DRENVEXTI-613133 format. One record per atom (N, C-alpha, C, CB): residue in one letter; x, z, y. Coordinates in steps of 0.2 Angstrom, whole numbers, plus 5000, padded with zeros to 4 digits. Atoms other than C-alpha are relative to their C-alpha. Glycine has a CB too. Layout:
<sites>
AXZY
...
</sites>
This chain:
<sites>
M499449964998
M519355555457
M500650004995
M499750085000
K499550015005
K520255535440
K500449945001
K499750004993
N499650064998
N520655355445
N500550015006
N499549955001
F499649994994
F521355415461
F500650034998
F499650055006
Y499449965002
Y522555535453
Y500449954995
Y499850064996
L499650045004
L523055405440
L500449955004
L499549964996
I499750044996
I523455285454
I500650035004
I499649975006
I499449964997
I524555415463
I500550014995
I499750075002
L499549995006
L525455455446
L500449934999
L499750024994
L499650075002
L525855265443
L500449985006
L499549954999
L499650024994
L526455245461
L500750055000
L499750015007
A499549955000
A527555405459
A500549974994
A499850074998
I499650025006
I528255335442
I500449945002
I499649994994
N499750064998
N528655165450
N500550025005
N499549955003
F499549984995
F529555245465
F500650034997
F499750055005
C499449975003
C530655355454
C500449954996
C499750064995
S499650055004
S531155215443
S500449965004
S499549954996
K499650044995
K531755115458
K500550055003
K499649965004
A499549964996
A532555265466
A500550034996
A499650065004
Q499549975004
Q533555325452
Q500649954999
Q499750014993
V499350035000
V535155235457
V500550055000
V500049965007
T499449955001
T536755315451
T500649965001
T500050034993
M499350034999
M538555285456
M500550054997
M500149985008
V499549955003
V539955355446
V500749965000
V499850014992
T499450035000
T541755315449
T500550034995
T500350015007
N499549985005
N543355335438
N500650035004
N500249944996
I499449974996
I544455405452
I500150074998
I499849995008
P499849935002
P545355565446
P499950055006
P500750004997
K500049944995
K545255735455
K500650015004
K499850064997
S499349994997
S547155735459
S500349934998
S500350064997
I499750065001
I548055575462
I500750005004
I499649945004
A499350004997
A549955545466
A500049955006
A500549974994
P500050044994
P550355475483
P500349934998
P500450045005
S499750065001
S550755295485
S499949964993
S500850005002
S500150035006
S549955245469
S499549945001
S499750054995
N500550065000
N549055075465
N499550014994
N500449944999
L500549995005
L547455115456
L499549954999
L499750075001
N500550055001
N546155005448
N499450055000
N500149964993
M500649965000
M544555095454
M499449964998
M499950035008
E500650035002
E542955065446
E499450045002
E500049994992
V500649974998
V541155105451
V499549984995
V499849995007
K500550025005
K539855105437
K499350015004
K500050054994
L500650004996
L538155065446
L499449994995
L500049945005
N500750015004
N536455095438
N499549995005
N499950064996
K500550014995
K535255005449
K499349994998
K500249935003
G500750005002
G533755005438
G499749935001
G499650055003
S500350064999
S532554865442
S500149975007
S499250014999
I499850034993
I533254825460
I500349944998
I500450055004
A499750075002
A533654645460
A500249965007
A499549964997
N499850044994
N533754585479
N500650025004
N499350005004
F499549984996
F534854605493
F500250075000
F499949985008
S499849945000
S535954755491
S500750015002
S500050034992
K499449994997
K537554835497
K500350074997
K500050005008
Y499649945002
Y538854965490
Y500550015005
Y500349994993
E499549984995
E539955055503
E500450064998
E499750015007
L499549945001
L541455175501
L500450015006
L500449994993
E499649994994
E542155255516
E500650044998
E499650055005
L499349975002
L544055295514
L500350035006
L500449944997
P499749974994
P545055415525
P500649955002
P500350074997
E499450044997
E546555345535
E500650004995
E500350035006
G499450015005
G548055285524
G499849974994
G500250074999
F500250045006
F547055215510
F499949935001
F499350034997
E500150084999
E547055025507
E499649984994
E500749975000
A500450035006
A545854925496
A500049925000
A499350025000
S500050075000
S545854745490
S499649984994
S500749974999
E500550025005
E544654645479
E500250004993
E499849935002
G499950005007
G544454665461
G499549954997
G500050074997
N500550035003
N542954615451
N499350025003
N500050014992
S500549984996
S541454615462
S499349984997
S500049975007
K500650015004
K540154555449
K499549965005
K499750064998
T500350054996
T539554405460
T499850025007
T499349994997
G500149974993
G539554515476
G500649975004
G500050075000
Y499550024995
Y540554485492
Y500450065002
Y499649965006
F499649944999
F541954605494
F500449995007
F500650014995
T499750004994
T542654655511
T500350075001
T499649995007
F499749934999
F543854805517
F500249995008
F500650014996
E499950004993
E543754835536
E499850075002
E499649955004
K500149934997
K543954995546
K499950054995
K499450005005
N500049945005
N544255105531
N499450004996
N500250065003
R500650005003
R542655045523
R500049944995
R499450005005
V500150055005
V542454955506
V499349985000
V500350024993
K500750025000
K540954845506
K499949954994
K499749975006
I500150055005
I540254745491
I499249985002
I500150024993
V500750024999
V538654645496
V499849954995
V500049975008
W500350055004
W537454555485
W499449975003
W499850034993
V500650034999
V536154425489
V499550014995
V500149935002
T500449985006
T535554445472
T500450044995
T499749934996
L499649965005
L536154585460
L500049974993
L499650075000
P499950025007
P536754555442
P499350024997
P500650034997
T500649995004
T535254555430
T500050074996
T499849944996
E500049945004
E535854695419
E499950075005
E500750014997
P500149944996
P535254875425
P500650045001
P499550044996
E499449964998
E536954945424
E500649954999
E500150064995
F499450055000
F538654855428
F500550045003
F499849945003
V499449974998
V540354895433
V500449965005
V500550034995
V499650044995
V541254835449
V500750045001
V499749995007
S499349975000
S543154865452
S500349975007
S500449994994
F499650034995
F544354845466
F500750045000
F499750015007
K499349975000
K546254895469
K500050055006
K500549955001
L499949954995
L546555055478
L500750035001
L499550064999
K499449974999
K548155115486
K500050065003
K500549955003
T500049934997
T548355295490
T500550015005
T500150064994
P499549994994
P549255355506
P500650044997
P499750045005
S499449975002
S550955425505
S500050075002
S500649975004
T500149934998
T550455585513
T499650044995
T499650015007
T500349965005
T549855735503
T499450045003
T500550044996
G500549964997
G548355845504
G499349984998
G500050015007
P500750015002
P546455855501
P499749945004
P499650065000
V500450054996
V545355705506
V499349994997
V500449934999
V500750015002
V543555665505
V499849925000
V499550045004
L500350075000
L542755495500
L499250004999
L500349964994
N500750005000
N540955455503
N499749934998
N499750025007
H500250075002
H539955315495
H499250005000
H500349974994
K500750015000
K538155245496
K499849934998
K499750025007
F500350075002
F537055105490
F499449995003
F499950004992
S500650014997
S535755025500
S499749934998
S500249995008
Y500450065003
Y534454895496
Y499449995004
Y499850004993
I500650024997
I532954805503
I499450004995
I500049935004
E500650005004
E531254845496
E499449995004
E499950064995
T500650014996
T529654765502
T500150005008
T499450044999
G499850014993
G530554725519
G500250075003
G499449985003
V499749944997
V531154905521
V500750024997
V499550064998
K499349985002
K532954965520
K500050074997
K500549995006
K500049945003
K533255105508
K500750024998
K499550014994
E499349985001
E534855205505
E500050064995
E500450025006
V499949945005
V535455315490
V500750025002
V499949974993
I499449974998
I536855425496
I500350034993
I500050065005
G499649975006
G538155465482
G500350065001
G500549954998
Q499749944999
Q538955625478
Q500650005003
Q500050034993
Q499350004996
Q540455665489
Q500550014995
Q500050075004
I499450015005
I542055625480
I500650045003
I500249934999
D499549964997
D543355765483
D500749984996
D499950084999
V499450025003
V545155705479
V500650045003
V500149925001
K499449974997
K546855785481
K500649964999
K500150074997
I499450045000
I548355685485
I500650054998
I500249955006
D499549955002
D549755775475
D500549974996
D499750064996
P499550035003
P551455725469
P499950014992
P500750035002
N500149995007
N550955795452
N499349974997
N500050084998
G500650045002
G549355695452
G500149954995
G499649985006
V499950065004
V548955555440
V500149945004
V499450004995
S499950064997
S549455385444
S499749944997
S500749985000
K500450055003
K548255285433
K499350024999
K500349984993
T500849995001
T546355275430
T499849974994
T499649985006
L500350025007
L545355255414
L499549955002
L499850054996
S500550054999
S544355095414
S499350014996
S500249934998
Y500750005004
Y542455095410
Y500049944996
Y499450005005
L500050065005
L542854925402
L500750004996
L500049935005
P499449995003
P544154965389
P500449944998
P499850034993
E499650065002
E544654785386
E500449985006
E499549944998
Q499650024994
Q545354775404
Q500650055000
Q499650025007
P499449964999
P547154825406
P500050045007
P500649964999
E500049974994
E547454955419
E500549975005
E500250084999
E499550034994
E548354915436
E500650044999
E499650015007
P499449975000
P550154955437
P500150055006
P500649955001
V499849954994
V550855105448
V500749995002
V499950074997
K499450004997
K552655085449
K500449944996
K500450064999
V499650055004
V553954945444
V500350034994
V500649975005
I499749975006
I554454965426
I500850005000
I499849954994
E499350005000
E556255015424
E500349964995
E500250084999
A499750055004
A557454895417
A500250024993
A500749985003
N499949985007
N557855005402
N499450024996
N500550065000
V500649995004
V556055025396
V499949944996
V499450015005
P500150065004
P555854915381
P499349965001
P500050024992
P500650044999
P554554775383
P499450014995
P500149935001
T500650005004
T552754785376
T500049944995
T499450015003
P500050055004
P552654685360
P499549955002
P499850024993
S500450054997
S551854515364
S499350004998
S500349934998
N500750015002
N550254535354
N499650075000
N500049974993
T500349944999
T549854715358
T500050035007
T500350064995
V500049974993
V549354825373
V500350074999
V499350005003
A499749935001
A550354985376
A499550054999
A500450015006
P500549955001
P549455135370
P499950045007
P500250054995
S500249974994
S548555225384
S500150085000
S499349995002
T499949935000
T548955405390
T499550035005
T500750025002
K500549984995
K547455415401
K499550064997
K499649955003
T500449945003
T546355575399
T499450015004
T500450065000
L500549984995
L545055565413
L499349994997
L500049965006
L500750015003
L543555485403
L500149974993
L499749955004
A499950035007
A543255435385
A499549955000
A499850064995
T500550055001
T542455275381
T500149974993
T500149945005
S500050035007
S542055185364
S500449935001
S499349994997
E499650065001
E543155035359
E499549944999
E500550004995
P500550055001
P542154875361
P500249954995
P500049955007
T499850055005
T542054745348
T500149935003
T499450004994
I499950064997
I542854585353
I500049944995
I500750005004
A500050055005
A542454425345
A500649965000
A499449955002
S499450045000
S543754305339
S500049955005
S500149974993
V499950054995
V544454175350
V499649944999
V500749985002
A500450065002
A543154035351
A500349945003
A499350015004
N499750064997
N544053915362
N500750015003
N499649965005
P499349994997
P545953945363
P500249955005
P500550014994
V499750044995
V547053875376
V500149934997
V500650035004
S499950075003
S547053685373
S500849985000
S499649955004
T499350025001
T548653605367
T500349965006
T500149954994
S499850044995
S548653485382
S500250055006
S499549965003
S499849964994
S548753635395
S500650044999
S499450035002
N499549955001
N550053745386
N500649984996
N499650064997
T499450025004
T551253635377
T500449955004
T499849974993
S499650054996
S551853525391
S500750015001
S499750005007
S499349985000
S553453625392
S500250044994
S500150045006
A499849965006
A553453685374
A500749984997
A499449984994
S499350015003
S555053705364
S499949964994
S500350074999
N500150045006
N555453605349
N499650034994
N500749994997
D500449975005
D554653735338
D499250005002
D500250074999
G500749994998
G552953715348
G499850065003
G499649984994
L500149934998
L553153885355
L500050005008
L500550054998
T500049984993
T552653935373
T499850075001
T499549955004
Y500149934998
Y552554095382
Y499650015006
Y500750045000
L500449994994
L551254155395
L500050085001
L499349974999
V500149934999
V550954325403
V499250015002
V500450025007
Q500849985000
Q549154395401
Q500050065005
Q499750024994
I500049944995
I548754505417
I499350035000
I500249975006
G500749974999
G546854535414
G499549974995
G499749995007
T500550015004
T545354535403
T499350025003
T500050034993
F500649994996
F543554515411
F499449984996
F500149975006
S500750025003
S541754515405
S499749945003
S499650065001
S500250064998
S541454365416
S500649965003
S499450015006
D499550054998
D542454215422
D500250025007
D499849935000
P499849984993
P543554285437
P500249945004
P500650054999
G499850064996
G544054105443
G500750005001
G499650005006
K499350014999
K545754045446
K500250015007
K500249934998
A499850014993
A545754045465
A500450075002
A499450005004
K499649944998
K546254235467
K500750014998
K499550064999
Y499350005003
Y547754205456
Y500449945002
Y499950014993
S499650064999
S548354045464
S500750015002
S499649965005
D499349994997
D549854125472
D500550024995
D500050055006
L499649975006
L550554185455
L500349954996
L499650054996
G499850065004
G550954015448
G499549974996
G500550034995
K500550045004
K550153915434
K499550054997
K500349964995
V500549955002
V548454005430
V499649964994
V499550025006
T500550025005
T547453985414
T499550054998
T500449984993
I500649965002
I545754055410
I499849994993
I499450005005
E500150015007
E545554075391
E499350044998
E500650024996
K500649965003
K543754125384
K500150024993
K499449955001
A499949975007
A543954235369
A499450044998
A500750045000
G500649975002
G542254275362
G499650015006
G500250074996
A500449984995
A541354375375
A500450015006
A499650064998
V499549994994
V542854395387
V500449945002
V500450064998
Y499650054997
Y543954295398
Y500750035002
Y499749975007
K499349985000
K545854315398
K500349965006
K500350004994
V499750034995
V546854275413
V500850004998
V500050045007
L499350015002
L548654205409
L500349965005
L500049964993
I499650034994
I550054155421
I500649974996
I500250065005
G499450035002
G551454035418
G499949964994
G500550054999
D500050045006
D551953925404
D500849994999
D499649935001
F499350005000
F553753955398
F500349984993
F500350075002
N499750025006
N554953885385
N500350064996
N500549955001
T499649945003
T555854055382
T499650075002
T500750005002
K500249944998
K555354235381
K500350035006
K500150054994
E499749974995
E556654285393
E499749985007
E500849975000
E500350024993
E555854175407
E499350045000
E499949924999
A500649965000
A554154255402
A500050075002
A499649994994
F499949934999
F554754435403
F500350005008
F500550034996
K499850004993
K555554395420
K499449995004
K500649945001
K500650014997
K553954325426
K499550065000
K499649944998
K500449945000
K553054485420
K500350055004
K500050034992
D499749954995
D554254595430
D499849985007
D500850004999
D500250034993
D553954485445
D499250025002
D500149935001
L500749984999
L552054515443
L499950075001
L499649974994
V500149924999
V552254705441
V500150015008
V500550034996
I499849984993
I553054705459
I499449985004
I500649965002
K500650034996
K551554605465
K499350044999
K499949934999
G500649965002
G550354735457
G499649984994
G499650005006
Y500450025006
Y549854655441
Y500450024993
Y500049925000
N499749975006
N550254745424
N499849954995
N499750074999
G500250045005
G550354615411
G500550014994
G500149935003
F499650005006
F551154575394
F500149934998
F499750054995
V499850075002
V551954425386
V499649984994
V500749994999
V500350025006
V550954325373
V500349934998
V499249995002
T499750065003
T551554185362
T499449954998
T500450024994
Y500450055002
Y550654015359
Y500449954996
Y499649965006
K499650055004
K551153895345
K499549945000
K500250024993
N500450065000
N550553715347
N499350015003
N499949974993
G500649994996
G549253775360
G499550054997
G499649945000
E500449955003
E548553915349
E500350075000
E499849994993
R499749935000
R548854105351
R500350024994
R499550055003
A499649985006
A550154165339
A499850074998
A500749995000
K500149935002
K549754325329
K500650044999
K499650004993
</sites>
């Protein structure tokens, strides 16, 4: 009899460990209309490893496009975001992201999301907590990243009289939704090579590029191919996406403004003889 109860207890523990899937989003409770947000979902999948799917049902008027799907396959059809994995990332907790554009109309909306997976040939679902959001002109227009090294997505075109961000810093954040600790970023292990970034260098060996993103895994060049010359630089444990290769800062800042219009919030960085200048 004792052995019987022990078996039941072990089965219950095993079930709970796999069923404890959690989904947390960084979407604010109140959002400004017609805003371009970088929405992130922190997934804790525990020991689940095989075929899985995350789904987010959006009301009419919302639009979504691919961000970082963490080896998953992203689609947006019939107001539904889907990220499908044949094999999940190995870490028990990870963050996926996608770009979310809010509707121009105002008022309360409800978002629903769920996570489904296959276990021993049986499909199982975990229904996430309902996400209540209000589209309001006074709502926020930016979201706080779970990955502090990732720059946030732009919301509006930067006005011409706003001074540009210094080339080697990121503008201080005014976000207040979540609090995260600053990661420790290793020094650049393999900076952009001289051959790829000095082809159009000035006489001083200086070139200027626009950095539009920092990721924990290599995002690949394909999704940025329509933005111009793309360089992926590995800096310690992160990957930086750089666009262009310009002789002057004026050209680089013009490209940065063009990228903002296309939905990419970047900043100009300087390279000297193929190495990032301090």
